[in-house]
C-alpha positions in Angstrom: 17.4 8.4 5.2 13.9 7.4 6.0 13.1 4.2 7.9 11.0 1.6 6.0 8.4 2.0 8.7 8.1 5.7 7.8 7.5 4.8 4.1 4.9 2.0 4.6 2.0 3.3 6.7 -0.5 0.5 6.7 -2.0 -2.2 4.4 -5.2 -1.4 2.6 -7.8 -4.1 3.3 -10.8 -3.9 0.9 -12.6 -6.5 -1.2 -10.9 -5.3 -4.3 -7.4 -5.4 -2.8 -8.0 -8.9 -1.4 -8.7 -10.3 -4.9 -5.0 -9.8 -5.9 -3.6 -11.6 -2.9 -3.7 -15.0 -4.6 -1.6 -13.5 -7.4 0.8 -12.0 -4.9 -0.4 -8.4 -5.5 -0.7 -6.4 -2.3 -1.9 -2.8 -1.6 -0.4 -0.4 1.0 -0.9 3.2 2.1 2.5 4.9 1.8 4.1 8.2 2.5 3.2 10.9 -0.1 6.8 11.8 -0.8 8.0 8.2 -1.3 8.9 7.0 -4.8 8.6 3.5 -6.3 12.2 2.4 -5.6 11.9 3.4 -1.9 8.6 1.6 -1.6 10.0 -1.6 -3.1 13.0 -1.6 -0.9 10.9 -0.9 2.2 8.5 -3.8 1.4 11.5 -6.1 0.9 13.1 -5.1 4.1 10.0 -5.2 6.3 8.5 -8.5 5.0 11.5 -10.3 3.6 10.1 -10.8 0.1 11.2 -10.0 -3.5 9.3 -7.2 -5.2 8.8 -7.5 -9.0 6.9 -4.3 -9.7 5.4 -1.2 -7.8 2.6 1.0 -9.1 1.5 4.1 -7.2 -1.7 6.2 -7.2 -2.3 9.5 -5.6 -5.8 9.3 -4.0 -7.6 12.6 -3.5 -9.6 13.1 -0.3 -13.4 13.0 -0.6 -15.6 16.0 0.1 -17.4 15.5 3.4 -20.2 17.6 4.9 -21.8 17.7 8.4 -24.7 20.1 8.5 -23.5 23.5 7.2 -19.8 22.7 7.7 -18.0 21.1 4.8 -14.4 20.0 4.2 -12.3 17.3 2.7 -10.6 14.1 3.9 -6.8 14.0 3.7 -5.1 13.1 0.4 -3.0 9.9 0.5 -0.8 7.7 -1.7 -1.5 4.1 -2.5 1.1 1.6 -3.7 0.2 -1.6 -5.5 3.0 -4.1 -5.1 3.5 -7.3 -7.1 5.9 -9.9 -5.8 8.0 -12.3 -7.8 6.6 -15.8 -8.4 9.6 -17.3 -6.5 9.0 -15.1 -3.5 7.1 -16.1 -0.4 3.7 -14.5 0.5 3.1 -11.7 3.1 1.7 -13.3 6.3 -0.6 -10.5 7.4 -2.8 -11.0 4.4 -3.1 -14.8 4.6 -6.0 -15.2 7.0 -8.1 -12.6 5.2 -8.8 -14.4 2.0 
């Protein structure tokens, strides 16, 4: 069984993801092979909160070019997590809003 820290890689900190923080919606980069149930359990275990809903998006890597050499950035998976209204907030996002 995978550790919760293997499933949740890092929080995604962008202007768009910070708009949802006041509604208890958080965005994380997760392992590509993780499913919604595993992601929800990992968030609950790591942060001690109650998850209401998890949406996932597979993000394709952008094409990049440097001179005559071209390639792609790595593909990754994004999870949008909504917490229950009765749940506490996640502390790492609090000072960023």
